[in-house]
C-alpha positions as CSV (number, residue, x, y, z in Angstrom):
1,M,27.8,-124.0,-35.0
2,G,30.7,-121.9,-33.5
3,N,32.8,-122.3,-37.1
4,C,32.8,-119.0,-39.2
5,M,32.3,-121.5,-42.4
6,S,28.8,-122.6,-40.9
7,P,26.5,-120.0,-42.2
8,I,28.0,-120.3,-45.9
9,C,27.8,-124.0,-46.0
10,S,24.2,-124.1,-45.0
11,D,23.6,-121.6,-47.6
12,I,24.9,-123.6,-50.1
13,V,23.3,-126.5,-48.8
14,M,20.3,-125.3,-48.6
15,A,20.3,-123.4,-52.0
16,Q,21.0,-126.9,-53.7
17,L,17.8,-128.3,-51.8
18,Q,16.1,-125.4,-52.7
19,D,16.8,-125.8,-57.0
20,Q,16.2,-129.5,-56.6
21,C,13.1,-130.1,-55.0
22,I,11.2,-127.3,-56.0
23,S,11.9,-129.1,-59.3
24,E,10.1,-132.7,-58.2
25,L,7.3,-131.0,-57.3
26,S,4.3,-131.6,-59.7
27,F,2.9,-128.2,-59.5
28,N,4.1,-125.0,-59.9
29,V,5.5,-122.5,-56.8
30,P,4.1,-119.0,-57.6
31,F,7.1,-117.4,-55.2
32,F,9.6,-119.0,-52.5
33,C,11.4,-116.9,-50.2
34,R,13.9,-118.2,-47.9
35,Y,16.1,-116.9,-45.2
36,V,18.9,-119.5,-44.4
37,D,16.5,-122.5,-43.4
38,D,13.2,-120.6,-42.9
39,I,10.5,-120.8,-46.3
40,I,7.5,-118.8,-47.1
41,T,5.8,-119.9,-50.1
42,A,2.0,-120.7,-51.4
43,I,0.9,-124.0,-52.5
44,P,-2.4,-125.5,-54.3
45,N,-4.9,-127.1,-51.6
46,K,-4.1,-130.4,-50.2
47,K,-0.5,-130.6,-51.5
48,E,1.2,-129.8,-47.8
49,N,1.8,-133.4,-47.9
50,E,3.7,-133.6,-50.8
51,I,6.0,-130.6,-50.2
52,L,6.7,-131.8,-46.9
53,S,7.7,-135.6,-48.3
54,V,9.9,-133.9,-51.2
55,F,11.7,-131.6,-48.9
56,N,12.2,-134.2,-46.5
57,S,13.5,-136.5,-48.8
58,F,16.9,-134.7,-49.6
59,H,18.8,-136.0,-46.4
60,P,17.6,-137.9,-43.6
61,R,19.3,-135.1,-41.4
62,L,17.3,-132.1,-43.1
63,Q,14.1,-132.2,-41.5
64,F,11.1,-129.6,-42.4
65,T,8.1,-129.0,-40.4
66,I,5.3,-127.0,-41.6
67,E,2.7,-124.2,-40.7
68,Q,-0.2,-123.2,-42.3
69,E,-1.9,-119.9,-42.6
70,I,-4.0,-118.8,-39.6
71,N,-7.1,-116.4,-40.5
72,C,-5.2,-115.7,-43.6
73,S,-2.2,-114.6,-42.1
74,L,1.2,-116.7,-41.6
75,P,4.5,-115.0,-39.4
76,F,7.8,-115.5,-41.2
77,L,10.4,-113.8,-39.5
78,D,9.5,-110.5,-37.9
79,V,6.9,-109.9,-40.4
80,K,3.2,-111.0,-40.4
81,V,1.9,-111.7,-44.0
82,I,-0.9,-111.1,-44.6
83,R,-3.6,-112.5,-47.6
84,S,-6.4,-110.0,-48.3
85,T,-9.6,-111.3,-49.9
86,D,-8.8,-109.6,-53.2
87,G,-5.5,-111.2,-53.4
88,T,-3.3,-109.1,-52.5
89,I,-0.7,-109.2,-49.6
90,K,0.0,-107.2,-46.6
91,T,2.7,-106.9,-44.1
92,D,2.5,-106.0,-40.3
93,W,5.4,-106.1,-38.0
94,Y,5.6,-109.3,-36.0
95,Q,7.3,-110.4,-32.4
96,K,7.3,-114.1,-31.2
97,P,5.1,-114.7,-28.2
98,T,8.4,-115.2,-26.4
99,F,9.3,-111.4,-26.9
100,S,10.2,-109.7,-23.2
101,E,9.9,-106.1,-25.0
102,R,13.1,-105.9,-23.2
103,I,15.9,-103.6,-25.0
104,L,18.8,-101.2,-24.2
105,N,17.3,-99.3,-20.7
106,Y,17.5,-95.6,-20.8
107,F,19.1,-95.4,-17.8
108,S,22.6,-97.8,-18.5
109,E,25.6,-97.2,-18.9
110,H,26.0,-96.6,-22.5
111,P,26.4,-93.9,-24.9
112,M,23.3,-91.7,-25.4
113,T,24.4,-92.1,-29.2
114,H,23.0,-95.8,-28.5
115,K,19.8,-94.9,-27.1
116,I,18.7,-92.8,-29.4
117,N,19.2,-95.7,-32.1
118,V,17.4,-97.8,-30.9
119,I,14.4,-95.6,-30.8
120,K,15.5,-95.1,-34.5
121,N,15.7,-98.7,-34.9
122,L,12.5,-99.9,-33.5
123,K,10.6,-96.5,-35.3
124,H,12.5,-97.9,-38.7
125,R,11.6,-101.6,-38.1
126,C,7.8,-101.2,-37.3
127,L,7.2,-98.9,-40.7
128,R,9.3,-100.8,-43.2
129,L,7.9,-104.2,-42.4
130,S,4.2,-103.0,-41.9
131,S,1.7,-101.5,-44.8
132,P,1.1,-97.9,-44.4
133,E,-2.6,-99.1,-42.3
134,Y,-0.7,-100.5,-39.3
135,H,1.7,-97.9,-39.0
136,K,0.2,-96.0,-36.3
137,K,-0.9,-99.1,-34.3
138,N,3.0,-100.3,-34.4
139,L,4.1,-96.5,-33.9
140,H,1.9,-96.5,-30.2
141,Y,3.5,-100.0,-29.3
142,V,7.4,-98.7,-30.1
143,Q,6.2,-95.9,-27.3
144,T,4.9,-98.6,-25.0
145,I,8.3,-100.4,-25.4
146,L,10.5,-97.6,-24.8
147,K,8.7,-96.4,-21.9
148,K,9.0,-99.8,-20.2
149,N,12.5,-99.2,-20.7
150,N,12.4,-95.8,-18.8
151,Y,12.7,-93.5,-22.2
152,P,11.8,-90.2,-21.8
153,L,8.6,-88.8,-23.3
154,S,9.8,-85.8,-24.4
155,I,12.8,-87.8,-26.0
156,I,10.5,-90.4,-27.4
157,K,7.8,-88.1,-28.9
158,K,10.9,-86.0,-30.9
159,I,12.3,-89.0,-32.6
160,I,9.1,-90.6,-33.5
161,N,7.1,-87.5,-35.0
162,D,10.1,-86.6,-36.5
163,T,8.9,-86.7,-40.5
164,E,12.5,-87.1,-41.6
165,N,12.3,-89.9,-44.4
166,I,13.9,-92.8,-43.1
167,T,14.0,-94.6,-46.5
168,Q,16.3,-92.2,-47.5
169,N,19.5,-93.3,-48.8
170,I,22.8,-91.1,-47.4
171,T,25.1,-90.7,-50.3
172,R,28.8,-90.3,-49.4
173,N,30.8,-88.0,-51.1
174,N,34.9,-88.6,-51.8
175,E,36.1,-86.8,-49.1
176,N,34.4,-89.3,-46.5
177,N,36.5,-91.9,-48.0
178,Q,39.5,-90.4,-46.2
179,L,38.0,-90.4,-42.4
180,A,39.8,-92.4,-40.2
181,Y,37.4,-94.0,-37.2
182,F,38.5,-95.3,-33.3
183,K,36.5,-96.5,-30.8
184,I,37.5,-95.4,-27.1
185,P,35.7,-97.4,-24.5
186,Y,32.7,-95.2,-22.8
187,I,33.2,-93.5,-19.4
188,N,30.6,-91.5,-17.9
189,T,30.8,-87.9,-18.9
190,L,34.9,-88.1,-19.7
191,S,35.0,-90.1,-22.8
192,H,32.1,-87.2,-24.3
193,K,35.0,-84.8,-23.6
194,I,37.7,-86.8,-25.4
195,K,35.4,-87.4,-28.4
196,K,34.6,-83.5,-28.4
197,T,38.2,-82.5,-28.5
198,I,39.9,-85.3,-30.5
199,Q,37.2,-84.5,-33.4
200,S,37.7,-80.7,-32.7
201,K,41.1,-80.7,-33.7
202,S,40.9,-82.5,-36.5
203,D,38.0,-83.3,-39.7
204,V,39.2,-86.7,-40.7
205,I,39.2,-88.0,-37.4
206,K,35.6,-89.6,-36.1
207,I,35.5,-90.9,-32.8
208,S,33.1,-93.9,-31.6
209,E,32.1,-94.8,-28.0
210,R,32.3,-98.6,-26.7
211,S,30.2,-99.7,-23.8
212,E,32.0,-102.2,-21.6
213,N,29.1,-103.5,-20.8
214,S,28.2,-106.8,-23.0
215,V,25.7,-109.7,-22.4
216,R,29.0,-111.7,-23.6
217,K,30.8,-110.4,-20.6
218,H,28.2,-110.3,-17.8
219,F,25.8,-113.4,-18.6
220,F,27.3,-116.0,-21.0
221,T,28.9,-118.9,-19.4
222,K,32.9,-119.4,-20.1
223,L,33.2,-123.3,-20.6
224,K,36.7,-122.8,-21.7
225,T,38.9,-123.9,-18.6
226,K,40.4,-121.0,-17.0
227,D,44.4,-120.6,-17.5
228,A,46.5,-121.1,-14.0
229,F,47.2,-117.7,-12.4
230,D,51.1,-117.9,-13.2
231,L,50.5,-119.3,-16.7
232,H,49.0,-115.6,-17.9
233,S,51.0,-114.1,-20.4
234,N,50.3,-110.4,-22.4
235,I,49.4,-109.0,-19.2
236,I,50.1,-105.7,-16.7
237,Y,51.2,-106.7,-13.5
238,K,50.9,-105.4,-9.5
239,I,53.4,-106.5,-6.7
240,P,53.1,-105.1,-3.6
241,C,55.7,-104.5,-1.2
242,S,55.5,-106.2,1.9
243,G,57.0,-103.8,4.2
244,C,55.6,-100.4,3.2
245,D,52.4,-99.1,0.8
246,V,55.0,-99.3,-2.3
247,C,53.7,-101.4,-5.5
248,Y,55.8,-102.3,-8.8
249,I,54.1,-102.0,-12.0
250,G,55.6,-104.6,-14.9
251,Q,54.6,-106.2,-18.1
252,T,55.4,-109.2,-19.9
253,G,54.1,-111.1,-22.8
254,R,55.4,-114.3,-21.3
255,Y,54.1,-116.3,-18.7
256,L,53.4,-114.5,-14.9
257,R,55.7,-117.4,-13.6
258,Q,58.9,-116.9,-15.2
259,R,58.4,-112.6,-15.1
260,L,58.3,-113.0,-11.3
261,Y,61.0,-116.0,-11.1
262,E,63.5,-113.2,-12.8
263,H,61.9,-110.6,-10.2
264,E,62.7,-112.7,-7.4
265,Y,66.3,-113.9,-8.7
266,D,67.0,-110.2,-9.1
267,C,66.2,-109.2,-5.3
268,R,68.3,-112.6,-4.0
269,N,71.5,-111.4,-5.7
270,L,71.5,-107.4,-5.4
271,A,75.5,-107.4,-4.6
272,L,75.9,-108.9,-8.5
273,K,73.8,-105.6,-10.0
274,K,75.6,-103.2,-11.3
275,N,71.9,-101.7,-12.5
276,P,69.6,-103.3,-10.3
277,T,65.4,-103.1,-11.5
278,A,63.5,-100.5,-9.5
279,L,62.7,-103.5,-6.8
280,A,65.9,-104.4,-6.5
281,E,66.8,-100.8,-5.4
282,H,64.1,-100.7,-3.2
283,K,65.4,-104.0,-1.3
284,M,68.5,-102.4,-1.3
285,N,67.5,-99.0,0.2
286,T,65.0,-100.5,2.6
287,G,65.8,-103.9,3.3
288,H,61.9,-104.7,2.5
289,N,61.0,-107.8,0.3
290,F,58.1,-107.5,-2.2
291,N,55.2,-110.0,-2.0
292,F,55.2,-112.2,-4.8
293,G,52.7,-114.4,-3.6
294,K,50.0,-111.5,-3.8
295,T,51.1,-110.1,-7.3
296,T,48.1,-109.3,-9.0
297,I,47.0,-108.6,-13.0
298,I,46.0,-105.0,-13.7
299,G,45.3,-105.5,-17.6
300,Q,45.9,-107.5,-20.3
301,Q,46.8,-106.6,-24.1
302,Q,48.3,-108.7,-27.1
303,L,49.8,-106.1,-29.0
304,F,53.4,-104.9,-27.5
305,K,53.1,-101.6,-27.9
306,K,50.0,-101.2,-26.5
307,R,50.9,-103.1,-23.5
308,L,53.8,-100.6,-22.7
309,L,51.1,-98.1,-22.7
310,A,49.2,-99.7,-20.4
311,E,52.1,-100.1,-18.6
312,M,53.2,-96.4,-18.5
313,I,49.4,-94.9,-17.6
314,N,49.4,-97.6,-14.8
315,I,52.6,-96.2,-13.3
316,K,51.6,-92.9,-13.5
317,K,48.0,-93.5,-11.8
318,H,50.1,-95.3,-9.0
319,N,51.6,-92.3,-6.7
320,N,53.3,-95.1,-4.9
321,A,54.6,-97.3,-7.6
322,V,58.4,-97.6,-7.5
323,N,59.0,-97.8,-10.8
324,K,62.0,-95.7,-12.4
325,R,60.4,-92.3,-13.6
326,T,62.4,-93.3,-17.3
327,D,59.7,-95.6,-17.5
328,I,57.2,-93.2,-17.9
329,D,59.5,-91.3,-20.8
330,N,57.8,-92.1,-23.5
331,L,54.2,-91.3,-22.3
332,S,52.7,-88.2,-23.9
333,S,51.9,-85.5,-21.4
334,S,48.6,-85.1,-23.1
335,Y,47.1,-88.2,-20.9
336,F,48.2,-86.2,-17.6
337,N,45.4,-84.7,-17.0
338,L,43.4,-87.6,-17.9
339,I,44.9,-89.8,-15.6
340,D,44.8,-87.4,-12.6
341,Q,40.7,-87.4,-12.9
342,I,40.5,-91.5,-12.6
343,K,43.8,-91.9,-10.3
344,M,43.5,-94.2,-7.4
Protein backbone atom coordinates (compact mmCIF):
# COMPACT_ATOMS: atom_id res chain seq x y z
CA MET A 1 0.00 0.00 0.00
CA GLY A 2 1.27 3.47 -0.86
CA ASN A 3 3.93 2.30 -3.29
CA CYS A 4 3.44 3.25 -6.95
CA MET A 5 4.45 -0.28 -7.97
CA SER A 6 1.76 -1.92 -5.80
CA PRO A 7 -1.04 -1.97 -8.43
CA ILE A 8 1.30 -3.37 -11.09
CA CYS A 9 2.68 -6.09 -8.81
CA SER A 10 -0.82 -6.99 -7.62
CA ASP A 11 -2.06 -7.36 -11.17
CA ILE A 12 0.91 -9.57 -12.13
CA VAL A 13 0.26 -11.90 -9.19
CA MET A 14 -3.47 -12.02 -9.87
CA ALA A 15 -2.90 -12.78 -13.55
CA GLN A 16 -0.66 -15.70 -12.61
CA LEU A 17 -3.20 -16.91 -10.03
CA GLN A 18 -6.00 -16.67 -12.59
CA ASP A 19 -4.19 -18.74 -15.24
CA GLN A 20 -2.98 -21.40 -12.83
CA CYS A 21 -6.18 -21.88 -10.83
CA ILE A 22 -8.58 -21.98 -13.79
CA SER A 23 -6.47 -24.72 -15.39
CA GLU A 24 -6.78 -26.84 -12.21
CA LEU A 25 -10.60 -26.79 -12.13
CA SER A 26 -12.52 -29.92 -13.13
CA PHE A 27 -15.04 -27.93 -15.14
CA ASN A 28 -15.04 -25.25 -17.83
CA VAL A 29 -15.63 -21.64 -16.84
CA PRO A 30 -17.98 -19.95 -19.37
CA PHE A 31 -16.79 -16.45 -18.48
CA PHE A 32 -14.33 -14.94 -16.02
CA CYS A 33 -14.05 -11.17 -15.39
CA ARG A 34 -11.56 -9.69 -12.95
CA TYR A 35 -10.70 -6.19 -11.72
CA VAL A 36 -7.61 -6.47 -9.47
CA ASP A 37 -8.92 -9.01 -6.90
CA ASP A 38 -12.68 -8.66 -7.56
CA ILE A 39 -13.88 -11.54 -9.70
CA ILE A 40 -17.20 -12.49 -11.25
CA THR A 41 -17.70 -15.82 -12.97
CA ALA A 42 -20.25 -18.58 -13.63
CA ILE A 43 -19.81 -22.15 -12.37
CA PRO A 44 -21.93 -25.32 -12.36
CA ASN A 45 -24.19 -26.11 -9.40
CA LYS A 46 -22.49 -27.43 -6.25
CA LYS A 47 -19.00 -26.47 -7.51
CA GLU A 48 -18.52 -23.45 -5.26
CA ASN A 49 -16.47 -25.38 -2.69
CA GLU A 50 -14.10 -26.66 -5.37
CA ILE A 51 -13.36 -23.28 -6.93
CA LEU A 52 -12.93 -21.69 -3.51
CA SER A 53 -10.52 -24.44 -2.42
CA VAL A 54 -8.43 -24.19 -5.61
CA PHE A 55 -8.09 -20.39 -5.45
CA ASN A 56 -7.28 -20.37 -1.72
CA SER A 57 -4.57 -23.01 -2.18
CA PHE A 58 -2.51 -20.74 -4.47
CA HIS A 59 -0.88 -18.90 -1.56
CA PRO A 60 -1.66 -18.83 2.17
CA ARG A 61 -1.74 -15.02 2.20
CA LEU A 62 -4.29 -14.88 -0.63
CA GLN A 63 -7.62 -16.05 0.75
CA PHE A 64 -10.87 -15.50 -1.14
CA THR A 65 -14.50 -15.45 -0.04
CA ILE A 66 -17.43 -16.27 -2.29
CA GLU A 67 -20.76 -14.50 -2.79
CA GLN A 68 -23.52 -16.26 -4.67
CA GLU A 69 -26.34 -14.67 -6.62
CA ILE A 70 -29.55 -13.68 -4.82
CA ASN A 71 -32.80 -13.50 -6.78
CA CYS A 72 -30.83 -14.13 -9.98
CA SER A 73 -28.64 -11.03 -9.47
CA LEU A 74 -25.12 -10.41 -8.28
CA PRO A 75 -23.26 -7.07 -7.74
CA PHE A 76 -19.85 -6.61 -9.32
CA LEU A 77 -18.14 -3.27 -8.70
CA ASP A 78 -20.73 -0.62 -9.72
CA VAL A 79 -22.84 -3.02 -11.80
CA LYS A 80 -25.60 -5.40 -10.78
CA VAL A 81 -25.57 -8.38 -13.13
CA ILE A 82 -29.07 -9.81 -13.57
CA ARG A 83 -29.70 -13.29 -15.03
CA SER A 84 -32.99 -13.53 -16.91
CA THR A 85 -35.06 -16.70 -17.19
CA ASP A 86 -34.37 -16.88 -20.93
CA GLY A 87 -30.61 -17.04 -20.30
CA THR A 88 -29.80 -13.45 -21.24
CA ILE A 89 -27.96 -11.09 -18.93
CA LYS A 90 -29.01 -7.54 -18.06
CA THR A 91 -27.16 -4.96 -16.03
CA ASP A 92 -28.21 -2.21 -13.66
CA TRP A 93 -26.36 0.62 -11.93
CA TYR A 94 -25.41 -0.54 -8.43
CA GLN A 95 -24.58 1.39 -5.25
CA LYS A 96 -23.26 -0.19 -2.10
CA PRO A 97 -25.41 0.03 1.07
CA THR A 98 -22.77 2.41 2.49
CA PHE A 99 -23.31 4.90 -0.36
CA SER A 100 -24.05 8.23 1.40
CA GLU A 101 -25.39 10.06 -1.70
CA ARG A 102 -22.96 12.85 -0.85
CA ILE A 103 -21.26 14.47 -3.83
CA LEU A 104 -19.72 17.86 -4.58
CA ASN A 105 -22.22 20.37 -3.17
CA TYR A 106 -23.52 23.04 -5.50
CA PHE A 107 -22.61 25.79 -3.00
CA SER A 108 -19.03 24.60 -2.56
CA GLU A 109 -16.12 26.81 -3.61
CA HIS A 110 -15.45 25.10 -6.93
CA PRO A 111 -15.62 26.22 -10.56
CA MET A 112 -19.02 25.87 -12.23
CA THR A 113 -17.50 23.54 -14.82
CA HIS A 114 -16.70 21.04 -12.05
CA LYS A 115 -20.33 21.03 -10.89
CA ILE A 116 -21.68 20.59 -14.41
CA ASN A 117 -19.27 17.69 -14.93
CA VAL A 118 -20.56 16.07 -11.74
CA ILE A 119 -24.05 15.97 -13.26
CA LYS A 120 -22.76 14.71 -16.60
CA ASN A 121 -20.68 12.01 -14.90
CA LEU A 122 -23.63 10.70 -12.88
CA LYS A 123 -25.79 10.66 -16.01
CA HIS A 124 -23.06 8.91 -17.97
CA ARG A 125 -22.59 6.23 -15.30
CA CYS A 126 -26.25 5.43 -14.75
CA LEU A 127 -26.88 5.05 -18.49
CA ARG A 128 -23.71 3.24 -19.51
CA LEU A 129 -23.85 0.72 -16.67
CA SER A 130 -27.51 -0.23 -17.05
CA SER A 131 -29.77 -1.85 -19.62
CA PRO A 132 -32.28 0.49 -21.35
CA GLU A 133 -35.24 -0.63 -19.22
CA TYR A 134 -33.52 0.73 -16.09
CA HIS A 135 -32.59 4.13 -17.55
CA LYS A 136 -35.71 5.98 -16.42
CA LYS A 137 -35.39 4.70 -12.84
CA ASN A 138 -31.70 5.54 -12.66
CA LEU A 139 -32.09 9.03 -14.08
CA HIS A 140 -34.76 9.74 -11.47
CA TYR A 141 -32.35 8.57 -8.76
CA VAL A 142 -29.61 10.83 -10.18
CA GLN A 143 -31.98 13.79 -9.89
CA THR A 144 -32.72 12.83 -6.27
CA ILE A 145 -28.99 12.73 -5.42
CA LEU A 146 -28.35 16.08 -7.09
CA LYS A 147 -31.26 17.81 -5.36
CA LYS A 148 -30.02 16.55 -1.98
CA ASN A 149 -26.75 18.31 -2.76
CA ASN A 150 -28.49 21.62 -3.60
CA TYR A 151 -28.20 21.51 -7.39
CA PRO A 152 -30.88 23.72 -9.02
CA LEU A 153 -33.62 21.77 -10.74
CA SER A 154 -33.30 23.90 -13.90
CA ILE A 155 -29.65 22.92 -14.39
CA ILE A 156 -30.37 19.27 -13.57
CA LYS A 157 -33.16 19.02 -16.13
CA LYS A 158 -31.19 20.86 -18.80
CA ILE A 159 -28.31 18.37 -18.61
CA ILE A 160 -30.38 15.25 -17.90
CA ASN A 161 -32.75 15.97 -20.79
CA ASP A 162 -29.91 16.71 -23.20
CA THR A 163 -30.27 14.16 -25.98
CA GLU A 164 -26.64 14.38 -27.03
CA ASN A 165 -25.15 10.93 -27.50
CA ILE A 166 -22.91 10.49 -24.46
CA THR A 167 -21.15 7.52 -26.04
CA GLN A 168 -20.02 9.55 -29.02
CA ASN A 169 -16.26 9.53 -29.43
CA ILE A 170 -14.66 12.93 -29.66
CA THR A 171 -12.15 13.07 -32.48
CA ARG A 172 -9.30 15.45 -32.01
CA ASN A 173 -7.72 17.05 -35.03
CA ASN A 174 -4.01 17.56 -35.38
CA GLU A 175 -4.26 21.19 -34.33
CA ASN A 176 -5.35 20.18 -30.83
CA ASN A 177 -1.97 18.55 -30.32
CA GLN A 178 -0.43 22.03 -30.34
CA LEU A 179 -2.57 23.32 -27.45
CA ALA A 180 -0.85 24.42 -24.24
CA TYR A 181 -2.73 23.67 -21.02
CA PHE A 182 -2.28 25.57 -17.76
CA LYS A 183 -4.07 25.40 -14.42
CA ILE A 184 -4.76 28.24 -11.99
CA PRO A 185 -6.21 28.25 -8.46
CA TYR A 186 -9.96 28.86 -8.36
CA ILE A 187 -10.93 32.22 -6.78
CA ASN A 188 -14.60 33.09 -7.01
CA THR A 189 -15.34 35.88 -9.55
CA LEU A 190 -11.60 36.39 -10.24
CA SER A 191 -10.17 33.24 -11.83
CA HIS A 192 -12.93 33.15 -14.46
CA LYS A 193 -11.98 36.68 -15.57
CA ILE A 194 -8.31 35.68 -15.78
CA LYS A 195 -9.21 32.57 -17.78
CA LYS A 196 -11.43 34.54 -20.16
CA THR A 197 -8.81 37.26 -20.68
CA ILE A 198 -5.95 34.86 -21.41
CA GLN A 199 -7.93 32.58 -23.74
CA SER A 200 -9.30 35.56 -25.67
CA LYS A 201 -5.72 36.53 -26.57
CA SER A 202 -4.62 33.12 -27.80
CA ASP A 203 -6.26 30.15 -29.50
CA VAL A 204 -3.57 27.69 -28.40
CA ILE A 205 -3.80 28.29 -24.64
CA LYS A 206 -6.38 26.48 -22.51
CA ILE A 207 -6.84 27.34 -18.84
CA SER A 208 -8.38 25.07 -16.21
CA GLU A 209 -9.35 26.12 -12.69
CA ARG A 210 -8.16 24.06 -9.73
CA SER A 211 -9.89 24.27 -6.37
CA GLU A 212 -7.65 24.59 -3.33
CA ASN A 213 -10.27 22.84 -1.16
CA SER A 214 -9.38 19.17 -1.23
CA VAL A 215 -10.21 16.18 0.94
CA ARG A 216 -6.48 15.57 1.47
CA LYS A 217 -5.96 19.12 2.72
CA HIS A 218 -8.88 19.31 5.16
CA PHE A 219 -9.69 15.78 6.31
CA PHE A 220 -6.73 13.40 5.98
CA THR A 221 -4.53 13.08 9.03
CA LYS A 222 -0.95 14.20 8.45
CA LEU A 223 1.03 11.27 9.84
CA LYS A 224 4.45 12.74 9.02
CA THR A 225 6.11 14.59 11.92
CA LYS A 226 6.13 18.34 11.28
CA ASP A 227 9.47 20.05 10.83
CA ALA A 228 10.53 22.58 13.43
CA PHE A 229 9.49 26.09 12.39
CA ASP A 230 13.03 27.31 11.78
CA LEU A 231 13.90 24.18 9.78
CA HIS A 232 11.46 24.95 6.95
CA SER A 233 13.06 25.59 3.56
CA ASN A 234 11.99 26.78 0.08
CA ILE A 235 9.74 29.40 1.66
CA ILE A 236 8.61 33.02 1.46
CA TYR A 237 8.65 34.67 4.89
CA LYS A 238 7.69 37.94 6.60
CA ILE A 239 9.58 39.65 9.45
CA PRO A 240 7.70 42.40 11.35
CA CYS A 241 9.36 45.48 12.81
CA SER A 242 9.04 45.83 16.59
CA GLY A 243 9.10 49.65 16.45
CA CYS A 244 6.51 50.36 13.72
CA ASP A 245 4.06 48.58 11.44
CA VAL A 246 6.43 47.85 8.54
CA CYS A 247 7.68 44.40 7.59
CA TYR A 248 10.29 42.72 5.43
CA ILE A 249 9.43 40.06 2.82
CA GLY A 250 12.07 37.53 1.82
CA GLN A 251 12.58 34.11 0.30
CA THR A 252 15.09 31.35 0.84
CA GLY A 253 15.79 27.85 -0.37
CA ARG A 254 17.78 27.07 2.76
CA TYR A 255 16.61 26.56 6.34
CA LEU A 256 14.80 29.58 7.73
CA ARG A 257 17.14 29.40 10.76
CA GLN A 258 20.16 30.14 8.57
CA ARG A 259 18.51 33.05 6.76
CA LEU A 260 17.30 34.68 9.98
CA TYR A 261 20.80 34.42 11.46
CA GLU A 262 22.19 36.29 8.42
CA HIS A 263 19.54 39.02 8.82
CA GLU A 264 20.34 39.40 12.52
CA TYR A 265 24.06 39.57 11.76
CA ASP A 266 23.46 42.32 9.16
CA CYS A 267 21.50 44.36 11.69
CA ARG A 268 24.22 43.99 14.36
CA ASN A 269 27.10 45.08 12.12
CA LEU A 270 25.70 48.16 10.40
CA ALA A 271 29.05 49.99 10.27
CA LEU A 272 30.61 47.21 8.20
CA LYS A 273 27.99 47.35 5.47
CA LYS A 274 28.67 49.35 2.30
CA ASN A 275 25.46 48.15 0.65
CA PRO A 276 23.08 47.46 3.55
CA THR A 277 20.04 45.27 3.08
CA ALA A 278 16.55 46.72 3.42
CA LEU A 279 16.37 45.50 7.03
CA ALA A 280 19.71 47.03 7.96
CA GLU A 281 18.86 50.26 6.17
CA HIS A 282 15.56 50.56 8.07
CA LYS A 283 17.38 50.09 11.39
CA MET A 284 20.02 52.66 10.41
CA ASN A 285 17.35 55.24 9.54
CA THR A 286 14.93 54.63 12.44
CA GLY A 287 16.83 52.72 15.11
CA HIS A 288 14.06 50.11 15.14
CA ASN A 289 14.81 46.43 15.62
CA PHE A 290 13.05 43.70 13.66
CA ASN A 291 11.20 41.07 15.70
CA PHE A 292 12.78 37.91 14.32
CA GLY A 293 10.92 35.81 16.88
CA LYS A 294 7.62 36.67 15.20
CA THR A 295 8.68 35.72 11.68
CA THR A 296 5.86 34.04 9.74
CA ILE A 297 5.91 31.80 6.67
CA ILE A 298 3.53 33.17 4.03
CA GLY A 299 4.25 30.73 1.20
CA GLN A 300 6.24 27.74 0.07
CA GLN A 301 7.57 26.91 -3.37
CA GLN A 302 10.19 24.35 -4.38
CA LEU A 303 11.14 25.96 -7.71
CA PHE A 304 13.49 28.94 -7.45
CA LYS A 305 11.91 31.04 -10.22
CA LYS A 306 8.41 30.51 -8.87
CA ARG A 307 9.65 31.35 -5.37
CA LEU A 308 11.12 34.62 -6.64
CA LEU A 309 7.82 35.42 -8.35
CA ALA A 310 5.89 34.68 -5.15
CA GLU A 311 8.28 36.93 -3.20
CA MET A 312 7.77 39.84 -5.63
CA ILE A 313 3.98 39.43 -5.57
CA ASN A 314 3.95 39.48 -1.77
CA ILE A 315 6.18 42.58 -1.68
CA LYS A 316 3.75 44.28 -4.02
CA LYS A 317 0.76 43.14 -1.92
CA HIS A 318 2.17 44.56 1.32
CA ASN A 319 2.16 48.35 1.18
CA ASN A 320 4.18 48.44 4.39
CA ALA A 321 7.06 46.30 3.09
CA VAL A 322 10.48 47.97 3.52
CA ASN A 323 11.97 46.01 0.63
CA LYS A 324 13.79 48.08 -1.96
CA ARG A 325 11.82 48.90 -5.10
CA THR A 326 14.46 47.11 -7.16
CA ASP A 327 13.23 43.87 -5.55
CA ILE A 328 10.17 43.93 -7.82
CA ASP A 329 11.76 45.27 -11.00
CA ASN A 330 11.27 41.89 -12.69
CA LEU A 331 7.57 41.67 -11.81
CA SER A 332 5.43 42.16 -14.91
CA SER A 333 3.00 45.08 -14.71
CA SER A 334 0.26 42.70 -15.88
CA TYR A 335 0.06 41.47 -12.27
CA PHE A 336 -0.53 44.91 -10.77
CA ASN A 337 -4.30 45.17 -11.30
CA LEU A 338 -4.85 41.65 -9.98
CA ILE A 339 -2.70 42.31 -6.92
CA ASP A 340 -4.58 45.53 -6.19
CA GLN A 341 -7.84 43.55 -6.05
CA ILE A 342 -6.50 41.09 -3.46
CA LYS A 343 -4.30 43.40 -1.42
CA MET A 344 -4.23 42.77 2.28
